C-alpha positions, -999 to +999 in steps of 0.1 A: +271-662-104+301-684-102+308-704-071+341-716-056+353-750-067+360-775-039+395-787-049+424-803-033+459-788-029+476-814-051+484-801-086+465-819-113+457-811-150+436-779-153+444-766-119+481-771-125+480-752-157+463-723-139+490-723-113+517-724-139+502-694-158+501-673-126+536-661-133+546-652-097+577-632-106+588-629-070+626-629-064+625-657-039+605-679-064+632-681-090+637-719-087+599-724-087+596-704-119+623-724-135+605-757-127+572-742-140+589-732-173+604-767-177+570-784-171+553-760-195+579-767-222+575-805-219+537-803-219+538-783-252+556-811-270+534-826-297+548-861-292+544-873-257+564-904-250+565-924-217+599-908-209+585-873-213+555-881-191+578-896-165+600-864-166+569-843-162+557-862-132+592-859-116+593-822-122+558-817-107+569-835-076+600-813-074+577-783-079+555-794-050+584-799-027+600-766-036+568-746-031+562-763+003+597-755+013+597-718+002+562-710+015+567-728+047+596-705+057+587-670+044+602-641+063+584-609+070+595-590+039+587-620+016+552-621+032+548-584+022+557-593-014+532-621-015+505-599+001+511-573-027+512-599-056+496-585-087+476-617-092+463-619-056+425-619-054+409-586-044+376-578-027+357-579-060+371-613-068+358-627-036+324-611-042+322-629-075+334-663-062+322-666-026+289-648-026+256-657-043+246-622-050+260-587-047+243-553-053+268-524-052+259-492-034+276-459-043+284-425-028+288-409+006+259-383+003+285-356+009+312-354-017+314-383-041+319-420-047+353-434-038+361-464-059+388-476-035+360-486-011+335-511-023+301-514-005+268-532-011+243-558-002+253-594-006+240-629+000+262-657+015+244-690+018+214-682+041+228-649+053+219-615+039+249-593+047+264-559+040+299-560+025+326-533+027+361-537+012+391-520-002+396-525-040+429-520-058+421-527-094+440-550-119+450-527-148+468-494-143+437-476-153+417-494-127+444-489-101+446-452-107+408-449-104+409-468-071+439-448-059+458-482-055+434-492-027+440-460-007+406-447+003+397-409+007+375-395+034+344-400+012+353-437+011+350-440+049+319-418+049+304-442+024+314-471+046+297-455+077+265-449+057+264-486+048+272-495+084+241-477+095+220-495+069+234-528+081+224-520+117+190-507+107+181-539+088+199-562+113+223-575+086+258-588+096+287-566+083+316-582+065+348-561+059+376-571+035+408-552+043+434-547+016+451-513+016+486-499+021+470-471+040+445-443+037+451-418+009+478-393+021+471-364-003+464-328+007+428-329-006+421-360+017+435-342+047+415-310+039+383-332+039+391-347+073+409-380+067+420-386+103+387-375+118+366-396+095+387-427+102+383-421+140+345-417+135+343-449+115+362-469+142+340-454+169+309-464+150+321-499+144+328-503+181+291-496+190+274-512+159+245-534+170+250-561+145+277-589+140+309-576+124+335-599+108+367-584+093+393-603+072+427-589+061+430-604+026+463-587+016+478-555+030+465-541+062+482-508+065+478-482+092+446-462+098+434-470+063+429-506+075+417-498+110+389-476+095+370-508+087+388-531+110+369-533+143+350-565+144+336-592+166+360-615+148+391-603+130+409-628+107+439-626+085+450-647+055+481-668+061+503-646+038+488-612+045+500-586+070+484-561+094+505-532+106+505-497+121+526-486+091+541-500+059+576-513+060+588-485+036+572-459+058+587-473+089+622-475+072+618-439+060+612-426+095+637-447+114+665-451+089+657-423+064+658-448+035+633-472+020+662-496+014+658-508+050+622-519+044+631-556+050+647-548+083+616-527+092+593-556+082+611-580+106+609-555+134+572-547+130+561-583+138+530-581+115+528-616+099+499-638+106+519-659+131+528-628+151+493-613+150+478-645+163+504-648+191+498-612+202+460-615+202+456-588+175+436-613+153+413-641+163+419-665+134+444-672+106+429-686+074+452-709+056+460-701+020+463-726-009+498-741-015+519-713-030+496-684-019+461-672-027+473-658-061+477-694-073+442-705-067+414-679-064+386-704-062+401-724-034+409-693-014+373-680-019+360-714-008+380-712+025+368-676+032+332-686+025+335-715+049+350-693+076+324-666+072+295-690+073+308-707+104+316-674+121+282-658+113+264-689+126+283-685+159+277-648+162+240-648+154+233-667+186+246-639+208+223-611+221+231-577+206+241-561+239+265-590+247+279-588+212+288-551+216+302-556+251+324-585+240+337-564+210+346-535+234+364-558+258+382-576+230+399-544+218+406-532+253+426-563+259+450-557+229+484-543+241+501-546+274+511-519+298+522-515+334+509-491+361+534-481+387+529-459+418+544-424+415+576-420+436+574-388+457 
């Protein structure tokens, strides 16, 4: 199975070409795309003179400066666009790149197998782990089969079954969160969507094994929380984690999805905000220009984070681990108690 390449952030040869072919297509990346097209056009020339090479080097430096400038000052709505990028690595990509082995497990033993929720045994360096994660799919056919990453109740029941296995065999649990929210259809509600998410959260809060959760793209509403209670919760630099999607919030407050950018700013769900409010423990830096530009480097950083975190958690007694997890989530949020006035 392929392993992540340890590469630097500076653009060079093969890695540059991979970045240039990513085709970001985001509205705020217009100037970046123009530079990429100019570089690609010059590199396709059959006769490469010293002047052409000099121009290519100059354009690459401009590209670096522009990407650093743009991605160093993303607003909340732009962060959402990056988190939803069609080329952003998904759970299955990280399973292929960061883990040594993966054996997928299917079904919830009640209704069926939800392809929006991946689960299975995996090996990460010296650790044997259980992995859960949302999966969106690349092609339209895959996305439709995965419900665009929106899990049904059977997905969360499948997750709970695998959580019990992880606890039984004393295996750490790793959860990759990437969903706009749990599936909102009538069938999902009839099969107990809200109840099963609550049960999953309750189970995770008491699970007697280390739990590490990483928001790798979208972290929307209860769909994300259903596999989001961990001893360590991390978020990628350009991912978001929120009680509701910007469009959903805008639809409720302003009765129009056109106000999604305004809602995104108000929700305070970027990695900087989440870290400041204590909602997440760590922010994992993405490669220059976002995770979609370099899957291998992003997988390498996630692998390093997981190995380091699991090494820290394995030293804690199980009872202390569970107590710390409980206290961690009790501390989130601030409220005031005042005496009743008679």
